[in-house]
N, C-alpha and C positions, 0 to 999 in steps of 0.2 A: 656607616656606609657612606662612601664618597659620593659627590654629586655626579661624577662621570659614571660611576658604577650603577647608580640608581637610574640615570637617564638611559643607559644601555639596557637595563632591565625593562623599562617601559617600551623601548623600541622592540625588544625581543618578544614581549608579551603581545604586542600589536600583531605579530605574525604567528606566534605559537597558538594563540587562541583560535583563529580561523583554521589553522592547520589541524588542530585537534578535532574541530567540528568535521573536517573532511574525513579524518580517520574514523570518527564515530559513525558517520554516514555510511562508510564503506563496510564496516564490520557488523553493524546492526542489522537485524532482520527487517524485512519489508513490512512496515506498519502504516502504509499510506491509503489503505482502503477507506478508513473513516474520514480522511482528509477530503476525499472527493465527494462523498455523500454521508452525512452523519445519520446513519440508520443502525438499528440494532444488529442487522445482519452483517454490516460492514465492521461494526465494533467487535462482533464475534470473530470475524476473520482476523482482525488484529490480535485479539487475545489468543487465538489458536497459533498464530505466527510467533507470538512471544513465547508461548508454551513449548513450541518446537525448538526454540533457540534461546532458552532462558539465560544461559551464561553470556552469550554474545550480546543479548539485549541489556543485561545489567552492566557489562563492561562498556558498551557504547554510551549508555546513560551517564556513567561515571566520568568517562572521558569528555563527554559533551559538557558536563557541569564544570569540570576543571577548566576547560576552554573558556566558558562564560566568566568564571572568576578572574582568569588572567586578562581577558579582554576588558572586563570592567575596570581593572586596575590600569590598563593601558589607556583608557579614555582620558585619564588625567594628563597624559602626554599630549593628546589632541587639544585639550582645553588650553594647556600651557603654550603650545606652539602658536595657536591662533589667537592669542590674547592681543588686545589693543587698548587704545585709550577708552573705548566704550565697549559694551557687550557686543560681540560680533557673531556672524553666522557660524564661524568655525567653533566657537565656544558653545553655542546653542546645540550644534551638531554633536559635539562630544558629550554634552549632558544627555541628549536624547538617546544616543547610543548606549550610554550607561544605564538608562532606564530600560531599554530593550534587553540588555544583557541581564539585568536584575530579574526580568520576567522569565528568563530561561530557568531560573531557580524553581519557579512554580511548575514549569513543564517537567523538570526533573522529578519533583515531588509527585506529580500526577503519574508519570511513567513508573515511579517506584510503587505506587498504589496498584497499577496494572500488573506489575511483576508479582506482587503479593497475591493478587487475585488468582493468577494462574498457578501459583505455587501451592495455594491452599484449597483450590477447587479441583477435585478429582472427577466429578461428575459433569457431564455435558449440560445437565439442567442447571446446575449452579453457575456454570460459566455463562449460560444464556442470561441469567439474572444479572450477573455482573456486566454483561454487554449492554443490557437495557439501562443499567445505572450509568454507564459511561455515556450512553447516548443522551440521557437527560442532563448529565453534568456538562456536556459539550454544547448544550443549547445556547443560542445567542444571549438570552436574557441572563442566564446564570454566569456565563464566562465573559460577559461584555467588558468589565473593567480590565481584565488581563488581555483580552483580545485587542482593545483599542490602545492600551499601553504598549503592547508589542508592535502593533501596526504603526503607531506614531514613532516609536523608538527606532525600529529597524528601517522602515521605508523613509520617513521624513529625515531621520538622522543621517542616513547615507546620502540622500539627495543634497541636503544642506552642506555636508562635508565636501561633496564633489564641487558644489558651487563655490565654497570657500577656497578650495584648492585652486580652482580656475582663476578666481579673483586675486588671490595672494600670489599666484605663480611661483610657489616654492617647490612644486613637483611638476612633472611633465603633464601636458594637456590631456594625454590619453588616460592618465591615472584619474584625473577628475571626472572624465566622461565615464570610465568604468565604475567609479564610486556611485555616480548617479544611477547607473543601470543596475548595480548589484543589489540595492535595496529592494526594489520591486521584484527582481528575479529571484532573490532568496525567499521572499514571502509567497509569491504566487506560483512557484514551480511545484509540480506534483511528481512523485516517483523518486526512487532512490538515485537513479542516474542523473536526472535533471537537477535535483537538490545538490548533489555533489558538484556538478558543473557550476552552479550558481555560487557555491562556496569557494571554488577555485578562482572564479572571477573576482570575488571579494578579496581573496588573499593576494592576487596579482595587483589589484588596485591599491592595496594598502602598502605594498612593498616599497615604493618610492618614499612614502611618508615615514615609514619605519627607518629607512636608510638615512633620511634627513635627520631624524632625531638621534640616530646612532652616531653620525659624523659630527654633530654639533660640538663645539668646544664649550667649556664652562662659561666663557664670556658671552658667546652667542646665546646659550640657554638662558642666561640672566640678563640679556640685552634689554634696553628700554622697550616698553610695550609697543610703541609705534613701529619698531623695526624688527620685532621678534619674528623669526621664521620666514623672513623675506628672502627671496632668491638674490644671491649676490650679483650685482651688475658686473658685466665683463669689463675689464680694464680698457680704457680708451688710450690708444697709442698717441703720444704727443707728436705733433707735426715736426718733421725734420727741419732743422735750421737751414735757411737759404745758404747756398754755396757762395763763398766770396767771389766778387767779380775778378776776372783775370787781370793781371797786371799789364799795363800798356807798355 
């Protein structure tokens, strides 16, 4: 695989990943009841919603997982573009976003467990037991490591990437601002519509960075660390030579 081909793959994955998350959010059933309040009753509502749309739920989970895998690969491009003589904010941001993407694998596994619960439980009493189990599994003490890994990876990673983009000035200012906003928005939004909007904001914010990676030449991609990913300065026009004095 050539260097240009691999670089364009990274640029594409940076956009395809969030785009697949948007698709998964749109086709999946509403399972936000327990996100608002982790109670057995709300967990039971989620299980009932999954049972009513099992195929859509499984498809959405699979699409979400594929998006997480592609975005995890794309974080290498972020780390590479923001490299410097020392460890920089952009590199830390890329690493944190990779951690956040890895946590999504655990969310998929938990979602698959819920799918199996509704597939093999025909009685309401059994589903109520599973709902109580989900409520205990989602308690802060049990899921604290995954919770904080996702919190730091998604929120802090997006904020640091936005700061790095503003400082490096290799993408428009609005892209850096949207990156800073997208992390908290993705994490704290509830509801299918709000989550989809937050993911769209993330996709738009990443577009200039993906375009930067796509358009780089092999020489720019392998440039010395102190100038990698910098915005090219505009050429300065040389002052015109003074006109010769008129002959007397």
